ZAFI-390876 format. One line per field, with one value per residue (C-alpha): residue in three letters; x, y, z. Coordinates in steps of 0.2 Angstrom, whole numbers, plus 5000, padded with zeros to 4 digits. Layout:
residues N
res: [ala|...]
px: [X|...]
py: [Y|...]
pz: [Z|...]
***
This chain:
residues 415
res: [met|glu|asn|lys|ser|ala|asp|val|leu|val|leu|gly|ala|gly|ile|val|gly|leu|ser|leu|ala|leu|lys|leu|gln|glu|arg|gly|arg|asp|val|val|leu|leu|asp|arg|gly|pro|ala|gly|ala|ala|thr|ser|phe|gly|asn|ala|gly|leu|ile|glu|arg|ser|thr|val|phe|pro|tyr|thr|phe|pro|arg|asp|phe|lys|thr|leu|phe|ala|tyr|ala|leu|gly|arg|arg|thr|ala|ala|his|tyr|his|trp|arg|ala|leu|pro|ser|leu|leu|pro|trp|met|trp|arg|tyr|trp|gln|his|ser|ser|pro|ala|leu|tyr|pro|gln|ala|val|ala|gly|ala|leu|pro|leu|ile|glu|his|ser|trp|arg|glu|his|gln|pro|leu|ile|asn|ala|ala|gly|ala|gln|asp|leu|val|asn|asp|arg|gly|trp|ile|lys|ile|phe|arg|thr|pro|glu|ser|ala|gln|gln|val|leu|ala|met|ala|glu|gln|ser|arg|ala|tyr|gly|val|pro|ala|ile|ala|leu|ser|pro|ser|glu|leu|leu|thr|leu|glu|pro|ala|leu|lys|thr|gly|cys|leu|gly|gly|val|his|tyr|pro|asp|ala|arg|gln|ile|gln|asp|pro|gln|gly|leu|ser|ser|ala|tyr|leu|arg|leu|phe|glu|gln|arg|gly|gly|arg|tyr|leu|cys|gly|asp|ala|arg|ser|leu|gln|thr|glu|arg|his|ala|trp|ser|val|gln|thr|ala|ala|gly|pro|val|ser|ala|ala|his|ala|val|leu|ala|leu|gly|pro|trp|gly|glu|asp|met|val|arg|gln|leu|gly|tyr|arg|leu|ala|leu|gly|arg|lys|arg|gly|tyr|his|met|his|phe|gln|ala|ala|ala|leu|ser|leu|lys|his|thr|ile|val|asp|thr|asp|asn|gly|tyr|ala|ile|ala|pro|met|arg|gln|gly|leu|arg|leu|thr|thr|gly|ala|glu|phe|ala|leu|arg|asp|ala|pro|val|thr|pro|val|gln|leu|gln|arg|ile|glu|pro|leu|ala|arg|gly|leu|thr|glu|leu|gly|gly|arg|ala|asp|ala|lys|pro|trp|leu|gly|ser|arg|pro|cys|thr|pro|asp|met|leu|pro|leu|leu|gly|pro|ala|pro|ala|his|pro|gly|leu|trp|phe|ser|phe|gly|his|ala|his|his|gly|leu|thr|gln|ala|ala|ser|ser|gly|arg|leu|leu|ala|glu|leu|ile|cys|gly|glu|gln|pro|tyr|ile|asp|pro|ala|pro|tyr|arg|val|gln|arg|leu|ala]
px: [4318|4322|4310|4293|4286|4289|4282|4274|4271|4271|4263|4269|4287|4284|4290|4276|4279|4298|4297|4285|4296|4311|4300|4296|4313|4318|4304|4313|4300|4304|4297|4293|4292|4283|4279|4278|4293|4307|4306|4299|4296|4278|4268|4283|4294|4286|4284|4293|4303|4297|4299|4285|4286|4281|4265|4253|4237|4231|4225|4206|4193|4188|4172|4169|4160|4170|4185|4174|4167|4184|4190|4176|4179|4198|4204|4214|4231|4230|4217|4212|4195|4191|4174|4170|4177|4167|4152|4164|4174|4158|4154|4172|4173|4156|4162|4179|4171|4160|4176|4184|4171|4174|4165|4175|4191|4200|4198|4209|4222|4222|4223|4236|4247|4255|4261|4269|4275|4286|4289|4307|4311|4306|4315|4331|4339|4332|4341|4357|4356|4354|4369|4357|4362|4369|4351|4345|4342|4339|4337|4318|4305|4296|4280|4279|4263|4259|4243|4237|4224|4236|4246|4234|4230|4248|4254|4237|4242|4259|4253|4242|4258|4267|4254|4258|4276|4281|4295|4288|4297|4289|4298|4298|4302|4319|4322|4315|4328|4342|4337|4334|4345|4340|4322|4318|4306|4303|4284|4275|4284|4284|4284|4301|4298|4315|4310|4308|4319|4320|4326|4333|4331|4314|4318|4335|4329|4317|4331|4343|4330|4327|4347|4344|4330|4340|4355|4345|4339|4324|4317|4311|4301|4292|4275|4256|4246|4231|4236|4234|4223|4219|4220|4222|4224|4238|4241|4248|4254|4262|4279|4292|4301|4286|4272|4275|4264|4264|4252|4251|4249|4249|4241|4253|4248|4245|4232|4230|4224|4207|4206|4212|4199|4186|4191|4190|4172|4176|4166|4176|4174|4190|4198|4213|4222|4234|4250|4263|4281|4295|4313|4322|4341|4346|4355|4372|4362|4349|4336|4342|4325|4309|4298|4279|4268|4253|4243|4246|4247|4263|4281|4299|4311|4330|4335|4348|4341|4338|4325|4306|4292|4277|4259|4244|4229|4222|4205|4203|4202|4219|4223|4215|4227|4240|4234|4248|4236|4243|4262|4259|4251|4263|4280|4278|4275|4289|4302|4296|4301|4318|4329|4323|4334|4328|4317|4327|4314|4307|4289|4280|4280|4261|4257|4242|4238|4227|4215|4203|4188|4194|4213|4220|4227|4220|4230|4225|4217|4204|4188|4184|4200|4210|4229|4226|4232|4230|4244|4238|4228|4242|4237|4250|4260|4266|4285|4281|4271|4279|4290|4280|4265|4276|4281|4263|4257|4273|4268|4251|4256|4268|4256|4265|4260|4257|4267|4253|4234|4228|4210|4209|4217|4206|4198|4180|4177|4175|4168]
py: [5318|5337|5337|5332|5336|5327|5329|5311|5298|5279|5268|5251|5244|5229|5229|5241|5254|5253|5255|5270|5279|5278|5283|5299|5302|5302|5317|5326|5322|5321|5304|5294|5277|5268|5251|5240|5228|5225|5229|5216|5204|5202|5197|5202|5189|5174|5171|5164|5179|5182|5198|5192|5201|5186|5184|5194|5185|5188|5173|5170|5161|5145|5144|5127|5116|5101|5111|5120|5103|5096|5111|5108|5091|5095|5085|5098|5104|5121|5128|5126|5132|5137|5134|5146|5159|5158|5169|5184|5180|5176|5195|5196|5179|5181|5197|5187|5174|5187|5196|5180|5178|5179|5195|5205|5195|5206|5220|5213|5209|5227|5233|5222|5223|5241|5237|5219|5228|5241|5229|5225|5242|5250|5238|5237|5254|5252|5236|5242|5259|5247|5235|5220|5213|5197|5193|5192|5175|5180|5162|5164|5150|5135|5130|5110|5099|5080|5077|5080|5092|5104|5102|5109|5123|5128|5127|5138|5151|5152|5155|5170|5177|5176|5188|5201|5200|5188|5174|5157|5142|5125|5110|5092|5082|5079|5096|5100|5089|5096|5114|5108|5093|5093|5087|5068|5068|5078|5075|5077|5094|5112|5129|5141|5159|5166|5184|5185|5188|5179|5187|5175|5183|5193|5200|5203|5213|5224|5226|5233|5245|5250|5256|5264|5274|5278|5283|5295|5304|5294|5291|5274|5274|5261|5264|5259|5265|5264|5280|5290|5305|5320|5339|5355|5350|5337|5319|5314|5298|5293|5285|5279|5296|5306|5312|5315|5325|5327|5334|5317|5299|5283|5267|5253|5240|5225|5213|5226|5240|5234|5237|5254|5259|5251|5262|5277|5273|5264|5249|5239|5223|5215|5198|5189|5172|5165|5155|5145|5140|5129|5129|5114|5110|5110|5095|5095|5094|5108|5118|5134|5139|5141|5126|5128|5112|5116|5101|5103|5121|5124|5131|5128|5142|5142|5154|5158|5147|5134|5127|5136|5126|5137|5132|5139|5149|5147|5156|5159|5175|5184|5180|5162|5148|5141|5126|5119|5105|5111|5110|5092|5085|5094|5089|5072|5078|5089|5076|5066|5080|5085|5082|5089|5089|5090|5104|5120|5130|5125|5129|5134|5153|5159|5175|5183|5192|5207|5205|5215|5206|5212|5206|5225|5235|5250|5265|5283|5296|5291|5298|5307|5311|5325|5319|5302|5288|5269|5257|5240|5225|5218|5199|5188|5201|5213|5210|5211|5227|5236|5247|5250|5256|5265|5275|5278|5283|5294|5303|5306|5312|5326|5331|5325|5317|5298|5287|5275|5276|5277|5274|5254|5257|5270|5267|5272|5256|5246|5259]
pz: [5481|5476|5460|5464|5448|5431|5413|5412|5425|5418|5430|5427|5423|5412|5395|5388|5402|5400|5381|5383|5394|5384|5369|5378|5383|5365|5364|5378|5391|5410|5415|5431|5431|5445|5451|5466|5461|5450|5433|5422|5436|5433|5417|5407|5415|5408|5388|5375|5371|5353|5345|5331|5316|5307|5317|5309|5314|5333|5342|5340|5350|5342|5333|5328|5341|5339|5346|5360|5366|5366|5377|5388|5392|5395|5380|5374|5382|5373|5385|5404|5413|5430|5429|5444|5434|5419|5425|5427|5411|5399|5393|5387|5380|5370|5363|5360|5350|5340|5336|5330|5316|5297|5297|5311|5312|5297|5308|5321|5307|5301|5316|5323|5307|5309|5327|5321|5306|5316|5330|5328|5319|5336|5348|5339|5342|5361|5362|5354|5365|5381|5376|5375|5358|5367|5372|5355|5345|5326|5321|5321|5326|5320|5321|5319|5316|5319|5310|5293|5299|5308|5293|5282|5296|5298|5279|5274|5287|5281|5264|5270|5279|5263|5256|5269|5265|5279|5275|5278|5275|5274|5280|5276|5290|5286|5282|5299|5307|5297|5303|5322|5325|5343|5340|5341|5327|5312|5315|5298|5296|5301|5294|5298|5302|5300|5301|5320|5335|5352|5368|5378|5394|5394|5412|5407|5393|5405|5416|5402|5396|5416|5416|5399|5405|5422|5412|5402|5419|5421|5439|5444|5461|5471|5474|5472|5457|5466|5475|5458|5459|5450|5456|5448|5430|5436|5441|5457|5464|5481|5479|5492|5490|5493|5481|5462|5450|5431|5419|5410|5419|5408|5414|5408|5421|5412|5420|5434|5421|5422|5441|5438|5425|5436|5450|5439|5433|5415|5412|5399|5391|5397|5401|5404|5400|5413|5407|5415|5412|5419|5414|5410|5410|5393|5386|5375|5360|5364|5353|5344|5339|5348|5344|5344|5345|5335|5340|5359|5361|5370|5365|5370|5370|5372|5386|5398|5412|5402|5390|5395|5393|5391|5391|5382|5390|5408|5408|5427|5438|5439|5457|5458|5465|5454|5444|5433|5425|5407|5412|5419|5402|5391|5400|5393|5376|5376|5383|5368|5355|5362|5376|5393|5408|5426|5432|5436|5445|5462|5456|5440|5435|5433|5425|5417|5401|5398|5383|5374|5365|5347|5351|5349|5364|5372|5367|5369|5380|5394|5386|5404|5411|5403|5404|5408|5395|5393|5386|5390|5384|5373|5377|5370|5361|5374|5371|5352|5351|5367|5358|5342|5353|5365|5350|5345|5362|5365|5349|5354|5372|5364|5351|5336|5321|5324|5313|5312|5312|5330|5328|5329|5348|5354|5371|5366|5355|5372|5383]
***
C-alpha cells in the first residue's frame, strides 16, 4: 500500500462504521475502514431489518415485580438469562433499571428522538447512491396483540407515538387480516406503523455501502483493532497491508467496543443483549410486513433468504456458548401465526448488541485521548441510527456545527 496514512481510521465495518465512513467521505476526508472479517457479517447481519422512524421509545427494563418474577422463572419468551453471567451484568442492569424509571426515562426518549427522526433522511441518500433501492420494503411493520392487557399497552404506545408525529393505525382483527392476509389469525388486533422501512437483506445493505465507500476512494483493510496505539499525536493500527496512521480514530466496534475502552483505561457501565434468528422457507402466500408479536417477544420479517424469525433478548456473556432456548419456544407460536416452511439455515444465528444503561449510544470524543472517538452502544437500533449518528460524529470530527445536540451521547456521562 503506497499511502500508509489517512485522515480517519474507522475501526469496525458494521453498519455503524460503514455509515460513518460514508459521511466522512462526503466531507472530503480520506478514510481507512478496518475489520477482521467481511463488512456487516457480525452484529449487523442479524436483525429484523427495520429502519424505525416510527419507534421513538427505547426498550426499557421491566420495573413491575410480576414481570420480573416471570422472567426469572423463565415463563416469558421475550427474555432469557444465563445465571452465571448475572454477577458481571448486574452493575449495568441496575443502572438500566434506574434509567427505565418514570423520572429518568423521558431523558432517554428525548435523546433518542433526534437520531430516530433523521434516520431515514440520512440513510436514503446513501441507499440511492449505493444502488440498493431494491432492498427496501416500504410497507412498514405491524405490532399484534393477543390479550386485553397487551392491547391496552400497544394502543397506549400508539397514542403516545402520534403525539410525536408518528403515524400509528389501530387495526381490528378483520382489518389486520385484510392488510396482512398471510396471517392465520387476527388475534385481538394490531397497530400498523407505515412510516418505517425494512431492509430485506441487512448484510446486502452493508455490502452495498462498502462498494460505495470503495468507489469513492475509501480503503477497506483487514486488521485487528486491538493493535491500535497512539504515537506523535496520531493513531496507528496494524493491517494486512502494513501499518496505517491517522490523526483521528473511531471505535465503531459494537459489542467489542467495551473490550477496547477497558484496554484504554475507561470503566463504563456497559452491557449486552444477545439475540438469535433462523430463516424459514416462505410459503406461496407469505408475509409482506414485519410482524412483532407483543405477547411473546419475537418478530417475523420477510427477507430475501426467506422468513426470518428473531428472538427477544438473551442476557449472557458475549462469547458464551449458543443456547437457542427462545427460538425453540417461539417457533411453534410463529407457526400458529403464519405459514413457515422448513428451516433454511443449518444452525441458528447468534449476535450480541452493545447496550448502555440510559439506552443512548456513545457518540463523541474519548475524554482522555485526543483524536480518539467512540461510536457504539446503539443496542437494538444500530441499523436505524447508523446514518443519523454517522452524520453527527462526522460533523464533530470535522469541526462542523452539529446538526443535532451531541450532549445526550457524550462519553463522560457513563464514566
